[in-house]
C-alpha positions as a printed NumPy array, in Angstrom:
array([[ -8.968, -28.899,   8.664],
       [-12.275, -27.713,   7.108],
       [-10.713, -27.655,   3.673],
       [ -9.925, -31.356,   3.847],
       [-13.529, -32.382,   4.397],
       [-16.034, -31.932,   1.53 ],
       [-19.625, -31.132,   2.392],
       [-22.824, -30.196,   0.686],
       [-26.102, -28.882,   2.186],
       [-28.676, -31.261,   3.646],
       [-31.472, -28.635,   3.47 ],
       [-31.883, -24.942,   2.997],
       [-32.112, -24.365,   6.736],
       [-29.501, -26.609,   8.372],
       [-27.307, -29.709,   8.062],
       [-24.53 , -30.916,   5.84 ],
       [-23.619, -34.143,   4.116],
       [-19.916, -35.067,   4.659],
       [-18.572, -36.769,   1.497],
       [-14.994, -38.025,   1.918],
       [-14.531, -39.421,   5.423],
       [-14.577, -42.856,   7.003],
       [-15.916, -42.573,  10.503],
       [-13.902, -45.6  ,  11.548],
       [-10.688, -43.624,  10.891],
       [-11.693, -40.516,  12.899],
       [ -9.745, -39.808,  16.061],
       [ -9.698, -36.963,  18.59 ],
       [ -6.637, -35.519,  16.948],
       [ -7.371, -35.991,  13.268],
       [-10.855, -35.274,  11.914],
       [-12.84 , -34.821,  15.082],
       [-12.036, -31.106,  15.575],
       [-13.339, -30.284,  12.02 ],
       [-16.362, -32.441,  12.518],
       [-17.125, -30.784,  15.794],
       [-16.876, -27.367,  14.153],
       [-19.324, -28.538,  11.399],
       [-21.661, -29.88 ,  14.104],
       [-21.707, -26.585,  15.998],
       [-22.294, -24.62 ,  12.863],
       [-24.813, -26.769,  11.01 ],
       [-26.504, -28.909,  13.713],
       [-26.777, -32.099,  11.624],
       [-24.265, -34.254,   9.805],
       [-24.897, -37.123,   7.343],
       [-22.271, -39.742,   6.419],
       [-23.297, -42.308,   3.793],
       [-22.043, -45.832,   3.168],
       [-20.308, -46.255,   6.56 ],
       [-21.437, -49.695,   7.703],
       [-20.074, -49.219,  11.222],
       [-19.5  , -52.222,  13.49 ],
       [-20.789, -51.847,  17.028],
       [-17.196, -51.36 ,  18.201],
       [-16.57 , -48.549,  15.641],
       [-19.91 , -46.929,  16.49 ],
       [-19.1  , -46.816,  20.2  ],
       [-15.627, -45.523,  19.501],
       [-16.906, -42.748,  17.401],
       [-19.538, -41.833,  19.912],
       [-17.047, -41.646,  22.712],
       [-15.294, -38.732,  20.968],
       [-18.419, -36.649,  21.506],
       [-19.123, -37.257,  25.16 ],
       [-20.029, -39.998,  27.668],
       [-22.133, -42.674,  26.075],
       [-25.7  , -42.546,  27.482],
       [-26.612, -45.866,  29.234],
       [-30.278, -46.032,  30.234],
       [-30.121, -49.703,  31.163],
       [-27.133, -49.594,  33.481],
       [-29.356, -50.334,  36.452],
       [-30.746, -53.453,  34.794],
       [-27.392, -55.205,  34.123],
       [-25.241, -57.237,  36.372],
       [-22.039, -55.465,  37.721],
       [-19.335, -55.573,  35.025],
       [-21.631, -56.559,  32.206],
       [-20.956, -54.679,  28.956],
       [-23.46 , -52.26 ,  27.458],
       [-25.232, -53.636,  24.312],
       [-25.7  , -51.396,  21.328],
       [-29.071, -49.599,  21.719],
       [-31.513, -50.566,  18.84 ],
       [-34.6  , -48.893,  17.505],
       [-36.241, -51.987,  16.136],
       [-39.435, -53.941,  15.709],
       [-37.493, -57.231,  15.33 ],
       [-37.824, -59.844,  18.107],
       [-36.608, -63.406,  18.585],
       [-39.979, -64.532,  17.246],
       [-40.108, -62.243,  14.215],
       [-41.61 , -58.74 ,  13.805],
       [-43.677, -57.344,  16.675],
       [-47.39 , -56.838,  15.873],
       [-48.61 , -53.336,  15.189],
       [-50.46 , -53.   ,  18.511],
       [-47.78 , -54.75 ,  20.679],
       [-46.241, -52.446,  23.235],
       [-42.858, -52.696,  21.441],
       [-44.4  , -51.275,  18.257],
       [-46.466, -48.719,  20.173],
       [-43.177, -47.434,  21.69 ],
       [-41.738, -46.987,  18.21 ],
       [-44.893, -45.156,  17.248],
       [-44.391, -42.876,  20.236],
       [-41.089, -41.911,  18.592],
       [-43.175, -40.585,  15.694],
       [-43.968, -37.539,  17.859],
       [-41.586, -34.679,  17.493],
       [-39.062, -34.854,  20.366],
       [-35.561, -34.329,  21.61 ],
       [-33.974, -37.385,  23.148],
       [-33.224, -37.587,  26.835],
       [-34.752, -34.341,  28.033],
       [-36.191, -36.406,  30.775],
       [-32.785, -37.458,  32.062],
       [-30.669, -35.717,  34.767],
       [-28.051, -35.283,  32.016],
       [-29.587, -34.682,  28.592],
       [-27.991, -35.666,  25.361],
       [-25.594, -33.569,  23.237],
       [-26.135, -35.729,  20.092],
       [-27.705, -38.825,  18.665],
       [-25.574, -40.887,  16.287],
       [-27.973, -43.186,  14.392],
       [-27.186, -45.686,  11.701],
       [-29.401, -48.008,   9.543],
       [-29.069, -51.751,   9.85 ],
       [-32.333, -52.983,   8.268],
       [-34.551, -50.65 ,   6.192],
       [-38.118, -51.043,   4.83 ],
       [-39.486, -51.009,   1.31 ],
       [-41.079, -47.638,   1.988],
       [-41.635, -45.164,   4.804],
       [-39.489, -45.268,   7.966],
       [-37.779, -41.98 ,   7.326],
       [-36.21 , -39.94 ,  10.163],
       [-37.269, -36.311,  10.074],
       [-35.225, -33.581,  11.674],
       [-36.526, -30.034,  12.393],
       [-34.165, -27.182,  13.329],
       [-35.434, -25.424,  16.431],
       [-32.494, -23.061,  15.961],
       [-33.546, -21.915,  12.472],
       [-37.17 , -21.793,  13.592],
       [-36.359, -19.701,  16.676],
       [-34.397, -17.239,  14.508],
       [-37.434, -16.867,  12.176],
       [-40.071, -16.871,  14.963],
       [-42.209, -13.67 ,  15.369],
       [-41.209, -11.783,  18.445],
       [-44.719, -11.969,  20.099],
       [-44.538, -15.786,  20.005],
       [-40.878, -15.72 ,  21.29 ],
       [-41.937, -13.517,  24.186],
       [-44.529, -16.021,  25.432],
       [-41.954, -18.671,  25.938],
       [-38.678, -16.856,  26.519],
       [-37.535, -17.144,  30.109],
       [-39.904, -20.083,  30.855],
       [-38.864, -23.3  ,  32.472],
       [-40.334, -26.597,  31.05 ],
       [-40.993, -29.827,  32.926],
       [-40.051, -33.   ,  31.146],
       [-40.706, -36.652,  31.889],
       [-40.574, -39.854,  29.791],
       [-44.066, -41.133,  30.507],
       [-45.732, -37.943,  29.183],
       [-44.807, -38.82 ,  25.53 ],
       [-45.887, -42.473,  25.985],
       [-49.256, -41.748,  27.606],
       [-50.245, -39.743,  24.557],
       [-50.518, -43.147,  22.818],
       [-51.175, -45.722,  25.559],
       [-51.577, -45.663,  29.32 ],
       [-50.352, -49.282,  29.465],
       [-47.17 , -48.156,  27.626],
       [-46.656, -45.141,  29.952],
       [-46.983, -47.31 ,  33.033],
       [-44.087, -49.637,  32.084],
       [-41.149, -49.262,  34.5  ],
       [-38.753, -48.151,  31.771],
       [-40.718, -44.896,  31.308],
       [-40.876, -44.117,  35.138],
       [-37.261, -44.556,  36.141],
       [-36.35 , -40.889,  36.427],
       [-37.95 , -37.976,  38.296],
       [-39.245, -35.047,  36.351],
       [-36.505, -32.74 ,  34.974],
       [-36.837, -28.94 ,  34.474],
       [-34.876, -27.15 ,  31.731],
       [-34.988, -23.667,  30.257],
       [-37.147, -23.403,  27.153],
       [-34.418, -21.555,  25.27 ],
       [-30.773, -22.792,  25.13 ],
       [-27.719, -20.787,  23.93 ],
       [-24.91 , -22.553,  22.052],
       [-21.716, -21.725,  24.018],
       [-19.609, -21.805,  20.844],
       [-21.445, -19.397,  18.584],
       [-24.168, -17.877,  20.781],
       [-27.023, -19.172,  18.605],
       [-30.311, -19.66 ,  20.42 ],
       [-32.633, -22.694,  20.05 ],
       [-35.915, -23.848,  21.476],
       [-35.662, -26.88 ,  23.725],
       [-39.022, -28.555,  23.565],
       [-40.233, -32.11 ,  23.178],
       [-43.141, -34.499,  23.295],
       [-41.883, -35.19 ,  26.855],
       [-42.896, -31.702,  28.102],
       [-45.674, -31.984,  30.647],
       [-45.528, -28.513,  32.231],
       [-44.752, -24.859,  31.389],
       [-43.813, -22.981,  34.473],
       [-46.381, -20.427,  35.54 ],
       [-49.162, -21.75 ,  33.215],
       [-52.047, -24.11 ,  33.832],
       [-52.097, -27.461,  32.03 ],
       [-54.358, -26.409,  29.095],
       [-52.529, -23.108,  28.489],
       [-49.136, -24.7  ,  28.664],
       [-50.081, -27.615,  26.364],
       [-51.556, -25.181,  23.789],
       [-48.384, -23.053,  23.779],
       [-46.102, -26.099,  23.328],
       [-48.367, -27.281,  20.48 ],
       [-48.152, -23.875,  18.812],
       [-44.387, -23.715,  19.138],
       [-43.981, -27.291,  17.863],
       [-46.149, -26.482,  14.859],
       [-43.966, -23.445,  14.039],
       [-40.681, -25.298,  14.402],
       [-41.803, -28.185,  12.227],
       [-42.919, -26.192,   9.192],
       [-41.455, -27.631,   5.924],
       [-38.744, -24.916,   5.602],
       [-37.196, -26.039,   8.859],
       [-37.404, -29.869,   8.229],
       [-35.037, -32.345,   6.557],
       [-36.425, -35.879,   5.939],
       [-33.868, -38.658,   5.671],
       [-34.672, -41.73 ,   3.535],
       [-32.453, -44.385,   5.036],
       [-29.99 , -46.646,   3.168],
       [-28.224, -49.406,   5.015],
       [-24.875, -48.037,   6.263],
       [-25.96 , -44.392,   6.498],
       [-25.001, -42.481,   9.677],
       [-27.031, -39.461,  10.704],
       [-26.192, -37.4  ,  13.678],
       [-27.668, -34.208,  15.094],
       [-27.385, -31.659,  17.864],
       [-30.06 , -32.433,  20.487],
       [-29.83 , -28.876,  21.776],
       [-31.047, -27.495,  18.448],
       [-32.884, -30.155,  16.563],
       [-36.178, -31.98 ,  17.03 ],
       [-36.715, -35.336,  15.338],
       [-39.276, -38.012,  14.731],
       [-39.609, -41.427,  13.08 ],
       [-42.099, -41.845,  10.235],
       [-44.515, -44.825,   9.782],
       [-43.607, -47.896,   7.621],
       [-45.335, -51.164,   6.747],
       [-45.286, -52.636,  10.224],
       [-45.095, -56.242,   8.973],
       [-41.622, -55.352,   7.607],
       [-38.512, -55.393,   9.933],
       [-36.821, -52.092,  10.571],
       [-33.689, -51.725,  12.739],
       [-31.581, -48.657,  13.471],
       [-28.665, -48.585,  15.95 ],
       [-28.286, -45.392,  17.957],
       [-26.025, -43.909,  20.495],
       [-26.781, -40.718,  22.499],
       [-23.765, -38.881,  23.929],
       [-24.332, -36.892,  27.101],
       [-23.905, -33.2  ,  27.504],
       [-21.034, -31.767,  29.534],
       [-20.836, -28.374,  31.309],
       [-18.838, -26.977,  28.372],
       [-21.778, -27.905,  26.013],
       [-24.133, -25.717,  27.957],
       [-25.309, -28.048,  30.602],
       [-24.069, -25.88 ,  33.506],
       [-25.869, -22.85 ,  32.136],
       [-29.062, -24.855,  31.777],
       [-28.774, -26.084,  35.364],
       [-28.36 , -22.51 ,  36.708],
       [-31.995, -21.678,  36.024]])
């Protein structure tokens, strides 16, 4: 089915734009197999002018895996999951720049992979723009697969075989201790994952690091932090990065096993809202291998 879907490159290193497909029409039997093949090969997919409803967004996400639900414990039994929003909009207007809600959005401006701090990490994030700003607010992606392939062997050797500790509060305490102490950032115990993951479909390796990393196995704090910083700097060089300028209706999705991302600043007095679904990994996506460390 590849020949029925038109694509063009997103960047020199990874990613494709899909041109002639309505996501609301995709089913497990029709276009999903071709999209999944593109996803495995290119790590990031962009679909413009989609304007998904919440129902369509959830339905498309369910094709990729179980929908991640971080607030399940906060809802009454039987209550339906709301669409997760990345937003500075509140019932009283826009949150102030130093409010905890805005600080949390600023924490997302650190390079990270979603959900590395969960017992089941994410396969993908499916993000769509609802309200965009006059400038700024881009989402940047960096291919840790392309970067790993290009990385000098001496640097690879320092991290290969290592296990990394991840927790949610680590990325938040880099900005604000008050933010890090909120219950939502302390729900889950620390998780440990291999630093290098192998794609089970094509064998491609990628680096699995994030701003949530608080520990490198076998290293003291300073040494481990310095190594993660060095690896992050290598992976986020311009040749490995795609910056997306949002238009309302765009849908951008990427492989969390092989792509780092971050938000970019915008005028904080302007509203900005993205809707995003993370789909959880299954054993066939490499979870079982990662747990066998």
